[in-house]
C-alpha positions as CSV (number, residue, x, y, z in Angstrom):
1,M,105.9,97.7,81.6
2,K,106.9,96.1,84.8
3,I,104.8,96.5,88.0
4,L,105.8,95.4,91.5
5,I,103.1,94.9,94.2
6,V,104.3,94.7,97.8
7,D,101.7,93.8,100.4
8,D,101.7,91.4,103.2
9,E,98.0,90.8,102.9
10,L,97.3,88.1,100.3
11,V,93.8,89.3,99.5
12,S,94.9,92.9,98.9
13,R,97.9,91.9,96.9
14,K,95.9,89.6,94.6
15,K,93.1,92.1,94.2
16,L,95.5,94.8,93.1
17,A,97.4,92.3,90.9
18,K,94.1,91.3,89.2
19,I,93.2,95.0,88.5
20,L,96.7,95.9,87.1
21,S,97.3,92.6,85.2
22,C,96.1,94.2,82.0
23,K,98.7,97.0,82.3
24,G,102.0,95.1,82.3
25,L,104.1,92.3,83.7
26,L,103.5,91.8,87.4
27,D,105.6,90.6,90.3
28,E,104.4,90.3,93.8
29,C,106.2,90.4,97.1
30,E,104.8,89.7,100.5
31,N,107.4,91.6,102.5
32,G,109.9,94.4,102.3
33,H,113.0,92.2,102.2
34,Q,111.6,90.3,99.1
35,A,110.8,93.7,97.6
36,I,114.4,95.0,98.0
37,E,115.8,91.9,96.4
38,T,113.3,91.8,93.5
39,F,113.6,95.6,92.9
40,E,117.4,95.6,92.9
41,K,117.6,92.6,90.6
42,A,115.4,94.3,88.1
43,C,117.6,97.4,88.2
44,L,120.8,95.4,87.8
45,E,119.3,93.7,84.8
46,G,118.5,97.1,83.2
47,N,114.8,96.3,83.3
48,P,113.4,98.3,86.2
49,Y,109.9,98.5,87.5
50,R,107.9,101.5,86.3
51,L,105.2,101.2,89.0
52,V,105.6,100.0,92.5
53,T,102.8,99.7,95.1
54,L,103.8,99.5,98.7
55,D,101.6,98.7,101.7
56,I,102.3,101.2,104.4
57,N,101.8,98.8,107.3
58,M,103.7,95.6,106.9
59,P,105.7,93.5,109.5
60,G,109.4,93.9,109.3
61,L,109.9,96.7,106.8
62,S,107.0,99.0,106.5
63,G,106.2,100.7,103.2
64,L,107.4,103.9,104.7
65,Q,110.8,102.4,105.6
66,L,111.0,100.6,102.2
67,L,110.3,103.6,100.0
68,P,113.6,105.5,100.7
69,M,115.5,102.2,100.3
70,L,114.0,101.6,96.9
71,R,114.7,105.2,95.8
72,S,118.3,104.7,96.9
73,I,118.6,101.6,94.8
74,E,117.2,103.5,91.8
75,Q,119.8,106.2,92.3
76,K,122.6,103.7,92.6
77,Y,121.8,101.6,89.5
78,L,119.9,103.9,87.2
79,K,121.8,107.2,87.3
80,G,121.7,107.7,83.6
81,M,118.0,107.0,83.3
82,D,115.6,109.8,84.0
83,I,112.7,107.5,84.6
84,P,112.1,106.9,88.3
85,A,109.4,104.4,89.2
86,V,106.0,105.7,90.2
87,M,105.8,104.6,93.9
88,V,102.3,104.4,95.2
89,M,101.6,103.8,98.9
90,V,98.6,101.6,99.7
91,T,97.0,101.9,103.1
92,A,93.9,101.3,105.1
93,E,94.7,104.4,107.0
94,T,93.5,107.8,106.3
95,E,95.8,109.5,108.8
96,L,97.4,112.6,107.5
97,E,100.7,111.9,109.2
98,S,101.3,108.6,107.3
99,I,100.6,110.3,104.0
100,K,102.9,113.3,104.9
101,K,105.7,110.8,105.7
102,A,105.2,109.0,102.4
103,I,105.3,112.2,100.4
104,K,108.5,113.3,102.3
105,H,110.1,110.1,101.0
106,S,109.2,110.8,97.4
107,C,106.0,108.7,97.0
108,S,104.1,109.5,93.9
109,D,100.6,109.0,95.2
110,Y,98.6,106.8,97.6
111,L,95.5,104.5,97.5
112,V,93.3,104.0,100.5
113,K,91.9,100.5,101.0
114,P,89.4,99.3,100.0
115,F,89.8,100.4,96.4
116,E,87.7,99.8,93.3
117,K,88.9,98.7,89.9
118,D,87.7,101.7,87.9
119,F,89.3,104.1,90.5
120,V,92.7,102.3,90.4
121,L,92.8,102.1,86.6
122,A,91.9,105.9,86.3
123,R,94.7,106.7,88.8
124,Y,97.0,104.4,86.8
125,E,96.4,106.5,83.7
126,E,97.3,109.6,85.6
127,W,100.5,108.0,87.1
128,M,101.7,106.9,83.6
129,A,100.8,110.2,82.0
130,D,103.4,112.1,84.1
């Protein structure tokens, strides 16, 4: 399974990559523009990501801006496939408004930083069970 981690903070990105490395092939992006390019390429090649984590607050394109763009790419290239990616927002915020916005744009779930390995892996099992 392919996993894409998008976070401008190197430490957070590497921590999540280390936790999820046992679950599939990982790619990392440090900004939204890289994520669009990487995500679209995977869809074009017919090997889309099954899990994408998006930091809500990033310079340039935020995770909230990026989420509908990635969903649009899925619709464009993967029409015949009924397997949308699990999109998980990652945030240091606990603000209800950010979470509501993410849900409005079809996010699957969210993680609040700092997160622990056992918690992330338990949530991973839930995400992949759906």
